[in-house]
OpenMM code with the backbone's topology and positions (N, CA, C; nanometers):
from openmm import Vec3, app, unit

residues = "MET ILE GLN MET MET MET SER ALA ILE GLY GLY SER SER ALA THR ARG GLY ALA GLN GLN GLN GLN ALA LEU LYS LEU ARG LYS LEU VAL GLY PHE ALA ILE VAL SER SER GLY LEU ALA VAL ILE VAL ALA GLN ALA LEU GLN HIS ALA LEU GLY ALA".split()
positions = [
    Vec3(2.6007, -0.4094, 0.0067),
    Vec3(2.6862, -0.5038, 0.0784),
    Vec3(2.6797, -0.4759, 0.2284),
    Vec3(2.6965, -0.3491, 0.2639),
    Vec3(2.6923, -0.3127, 0.4058),
    Vec3(2.5525, -0.3362, 0.4608),
    Vec3(2.4501, -0.3061, 0.3812),
    Vec3(2.3126, -0.3267, 0.4273),
    Vec3(2.2864, -0.4743, 0.4538),
    Vec3(2.3412, -0.5602, 0.3697),
    Vec3(2.3223, -0.7039, 0.3901),
    Vec3(2.3864, -0.7477, 0.5211),
    Vec3(2.5049, -0.6958, 0.5481),
    Vec3(2.5741, -0.7310, 0.6723),
    Vec3(2.4981, -0.6769, 0.7931),
    Vec3(2.4469, -0.5549, 0.7812),
    Vec3(2.3720, -0.4947, 0.8913),
    Vec3(2.2443, -0.5730, 0.9185),
    Vec3(2.1743, -0.6136, 0.8127),
    Vec3(2.0505, -0.6878, 0.8327),
    Vec3(2.0793, -0.8263, 0.8884),
    Vec3(2.1939, -0.8846, 0.8532),
    Vec3(2.2297, -1.0153, 0.9077),
    Vec3(2.2574, -1.0047, 1.0575),
    Vec3(2.3167, -0.8938, 1.0977),
    Vec3(2.3465, -0.8733, 1.2396),
    Vec3(2.2206, -0.8352, 1.3169),
    Vec3(2.1293, -0.7697, 1.2512),
    Vec3(2.0080, -0.7232, 1.3178),
    Vec3(1.9740, -0.5825, 1.2762),
    Vec3(2.0656, -0.5154, 1.2145),
    Vec3(2.0425, -0.3825, 1.1623),
    Vec3(2.0412, -0.2769, 1.2696),
    Vec3(2.0575, -0.1547, 1.2280),
    Vec3(2.0541, -0.0441, 1.3219),
    Vec3(1.9106, 0.0005, 1.3422),
    Vec3(1.8890, 0.0772, 1.4460),
    Vec3(1.7537, 0.1255, 1.4715),
    Vec3(1.7090, 0.2202, 1.3614),
    Vec3(1.8026, 0.2929, 1.3016),
    Vec3(1.7681, 0.3831, 1.1911),
    Vec3(1.7216, 0.3029, 1.0704),
    Vec3(1.7891, 0.1924, 1.0430),
    Vec3(1.7501, 0.1075, 0.9301),
    Vec3(1.6126, 0.0472, 0.9539),
    Vec3(1.5905, -0.0013, 1.0747),
    Vec3(1.4593, -0.0586, 1.1059),
    Vec3(1.3509, 0.0469, 1.0982),
    Vec3(1.3800, 0.1674, 1.1465),
    Vec3(1.2819, 0.2761, 1.1394),
    Vec3(1.2472, 0.3100, 0.9964),
    Vec3(1.3475, 0.3135, 0.9102),
    Vec3(1.3238, 0.3431, 0.7687),
    Vec3(1.2423, 0.2317, 0.7038),
    Vec3(1.2715, 0.1079, 0.7397),
    Vec3(1.1953, -0.0038, 0.6840),
    Vec3(1.0508, -0.0005, 0.7321),
    Vec3(1.0308, 0.0327, 0.8586),
    Vec3(0.8942, 0.0405, 0.9107),
    Vec3(0.8172, 0.1528, 0.8433),
    Vec3(0.8848, 0.2654, 0.8201),
    Vec3(0.8203, 0.3781, 0.7536),
    Vec3(0.7840, 0.3412, 0.6098),
    Vec3(0.8738, 0.2696, 0.5434),
    Vec3(0.8466, 0.2268, 0.4062),
    Vec3(0.7302, 0.1274, 0.4035),
    Vec3(0.7259, 0.0365, 0.5004),
    Vec3(0.6166, -0.0606, 0.5070),
    Vec3(0.4840, 0.0099, 0.5321),
    Vec3(0.4853, 0.1130, 0.6153),
    Vec3(0.3632, 0.1881, 0.6429),
    Vec3(0.3146, 0.2601, 0.5179),
    Vec3(0.4076, 0.3184, 0.4425),
    Vec3(0.3699, 0.3851, 0.3177),
    Vec3(0.3095, 0.2852, 0.2197),
    Vec3(0.3710, 0.1668, 0.2126),
    Vec3(0.3209, 0.0644, 0.1212),
    Vec3(0.1806, 0.0194, 0.1621),
    Vec3(0.1607, 0.0017, 0.2940),
    Vec3(0.0292, -0.0380, 0.3433),
    Vec3(-0.0762, 0.0672, 0.3109),
    Vec3(-0.0400, 0.1942, 0.3278),
    Vec3(-0.1336, 0.3025, 0.2961),
    Vec3(-0.1654, 0.3033, 0.1473),
    Vec3(-0.0649, 0.2816, 0.0647),
    Vec3(-0.0847, 0.2811, -0.0799),
    Vec3(-0.1765, 0.1667, -0.1221),
    Vec3(-0.1542, 0.0489, -0.0647),
    Vec3(-0.2388, -0.0662, -0.0978),
    Vec3(-0.3819, -0.0415, -0.0506),
    Vec3(-0.3967, 0.0149, 0.0678),
    Vec3(-0.5297, 0.0470, 0.1186),
    Vec3(-0.6009, 0.1464, 0.0292),
    Vec3(-0.5291, 0.2477, -0.0154),
    Vec3(-0.5876, 0.3467, -0.1051),
    Vec3(-0.6307, 0.2822, -0.2361),
    Vec3(-0.5490, 0.1909, -0.2880),
    Vec3(-0.5823, 0.1226, -0.4138),
    Vec3(-0.7087, 0.0392, -0.3980),
    Vec3(-0.7220, -0.0296, -0.2847),
    Vec3(-0.8402, -0.1130, -0.2607),
    Vec3(-0.9656, -0.0264, -0.2511),
    Vec3(-0.9562, 0.0817, -0.1742),
    Vec3(-1.0722, 0.1701, -0.1572),
    Vec3(-1.1115, 0.2346, -0.2886),
    Vec3(-1.0139, 0.2830, -0.3645),
    Vec3(-1.0463, 0.3501, -0.4904),
    Vec3(-1.1037, 0.2519, -0.5926),
    Vec3(-1.0550, 0.1282, -0.5943),
    Vec3(-1.1122, 0.0312, -0.6884),
    Vec3(-1.2539, -0.0056, -0.6470),
    Vec3(-1.2784, -0.0123, -0.5167),
    Vec3(-1.4153, -0.0380, -0.4693),
    Vec3(-1.5095, 0.0736, -0.5091),
    Vec3(-1.4640, 0.1978, -0.4957),
    Vec3(-1.5467, 0.3113, -0.5363),
    Vec3(-1.5726, 0.3092, -0.6865),
    Vec3(-1.4727, 0.2694, -0.7634),
    Vec3(-1.4900, 0.2623, -0.9087),
    Vec3(-1.5967, 0.1596, -0.9451),
    Vec3(-1.6004, 0.0486, -0.8731),
    Vec3(-1.7025, -0.0536, -0.8983),
    Vec3(-1.8405, 0.0008, -0.8654),
    Vec3(-1.8515, 0.0705, -0.7525),
    Vec3(-1.9808, 0.1271, -0.7119),
    Vec3(-2.0290, 0.2293, -0.8151),
    Vec3(-1.9394, 0.3147, -0.8632),
    Vec3(-1.9764, 0.4150, -0.9633),
    Vec3(-2.0186, 0.3469, -1.0928),
    Vec3(-1.9471, 0.2434, -1.1332),
    Vec3(-1.9821, 0.1724, -1.2570),
    Vec3(-2.1198, 0.1082, -1.2454),
    Vec3(-2.1483, 0.0489, -1.1301),
    Vec3(-2.2797, -0.0127, -1.1113),
    Vec3(-2.3895, 0.0931, -1.1095),
    Vec3(-2.3627, 0.2082, -1.0487),
    Vec3(-2.4621, 0.3159, -1.0457),
    Vec3(-2.4889, 0.3662, -1.1866),
    Vec3(-2.3843, 0.3788, -1.2673),
    Vec3(-2.4039, 0.4228, -1.4054),
    Vec3(-2.4847, 0.3215, -1.4855),
    Vec3(-2.4543, 0.1937, -1.4662),
    Vec3(-2.5309, 0.0904, -1.5374),
    Vec3(-2.6779, 0.0951, -1.4967),
    Vec3(-2.7018, 0.1163, -1.3692),
    Vec3(-2.8398, 0.1236, -1.3208),
    Vec3(-2.9100, 0.2470, -1.3768),
    Vec3(-2.8398, 0.3600, -1.3793),
    Vec3(-2.8990, 0.4837, -1.4279),
    Vec3(-2.9280, 0.4772, -1.5776),
    Vec3(-2.8403, 0.4082, -1.6509),
    Vec3(-2.8593, 0.3996, -1.7956),
    Vec3(-2.9514, 0.2841, -1.8347),
    Vec3(-2.9850, 0.2006, -1.7387),
    Vec3(-3.0759, 0.0900, -1.7641),
    Vec3(-3.0115, -0.0242, -1.8411),
    Vec3(-2.8810, -0.0342, -1.8350),
    Vec3(-2.8119, -0.1401, -1.9092),
    Vec3(-2.8072, -0.2672, -1.8283),
] * unit.nanometer
topology = app.Topology()
chain = topology.addChain("A")
for resn in residues:
    res = topology.addResidue(resn, chain)
    for name in ("N", "CA", "C"):
        topology.addAtom(name, app.Element.getBySymbol(name[0]), res)
């Protein structure tokens, strides 16, 4: 309830800082997921090539 009121007013700098930090963590996590899935595709293709499938 208080958070809703704070965000409606504009929020405190601490709240904004926490939100920015959370957004940065989320961005890093999504980036890691994209990179790791790309590597998994490359490894799968290399295995298919090595096995001649």
